[in-house]
N, C-alpha and C positions, 0 to 999 in steps of 0.2 A: 730190660735190654731184648727184644727179641733175636735170637741162633742168626752169624750165618748163615744163607740158602742156600752156602754150597753141604753147610754140614747136615741135608734135610737128613732125612730117613726117607724111605719110598712112603708111611704112609704120611706123615705131612705135605710131599708135592704131589701127592691124593691128596687130601683134604685142600691145598691149596687151587690143585689145576680145575678139583670139585666145584668151588666158588664160584674161578671163570665163566665153566662152561653150567651155571647152576645147576650141577648136577649133587650127588647129596652124597657122601663118602659112608662106607661099610655099610651097608642099604644086609639087613639079614635075607636069606631067603629064604623060602618054606622048606628046606633040608638041610635051614644053621650055615647053609656056606654064606660066606661073605662078600659082596659086588666091592667092592672098592670105589671107585662111581658109576650111580645109576642118572642116567638123567628119561627125562620124558620118552624120550625116543630110543638111550642107547646103553648098554651095561657095560660098563668101561672093568677089565680089566691092568693096572698096570703093572709090568714090572722093568727091571732094569734091562739092558738090553743083555749085559750075560750073561741071565737068566730063562732070557727067552723062552724054554722049554716046553715046559710051563700055561707059559701061558693061553697062546691059542684055544688048550682045552678049556681050561679053565672061563672063556670067556664064553662058548658054547653054550658052557651047564650054565651062566647066566644070563646069557641071552637067552637060551633055550624055558629057564626058572620064571625068568619075567615079560618072557615078554617083551623081547629088545630085540635090536641088531645090536648084537656082538662086535666087537671092538678090544682091538690089544692095542696102546699104548707103552709107548719102550721108552722111555729113560735117556739120554745118552747126553755124558757127561765130553765126549772126542767120540766125537761123525766120522773120520779118518780110525782111530785107531778101531773103533767096534763092529766098522761096516761089512765087519762076515758075520757075529751078532743077526743086525738088520738084512741080513739080503737070505738067510735061514729062514727068518724068522719070516720076512715078504712071502717069501716061499710058500711053504708051509698057509701062511690064512690066504694065496690068492688060491690057489689048490680046492679047500674048503668056503669058503665067500668072507669070508671076518675085514672085515677092514681095517688096516693097521691103519697107527702112529706114532709118530715121534715126539717127541719134549727133546729140547739141546735144552742141556743145566747147566749151572757155572756147578 
């Protein structure tokens, strides 16, 4: 029996999303760091919205190491309750030229 998606961890969501966008999960970069999702054009850092603070720096690193566009993808359970995290991340991402995406999850 498959686990209920409402109980999935970040890695499970990354794998699910990577499958949807034709990406590779846990791509190992030359320095040993692991990009959550790598596509032909983008390097994604996937993170729960409340843990957004390190995501922009990680996305920049993965983008630089893979020569892809950096993307932060925040996992959001309750957009209203988590809006301050999304806004903070959006401000930082816009200042340094990173695309920000959000994914509403159950």
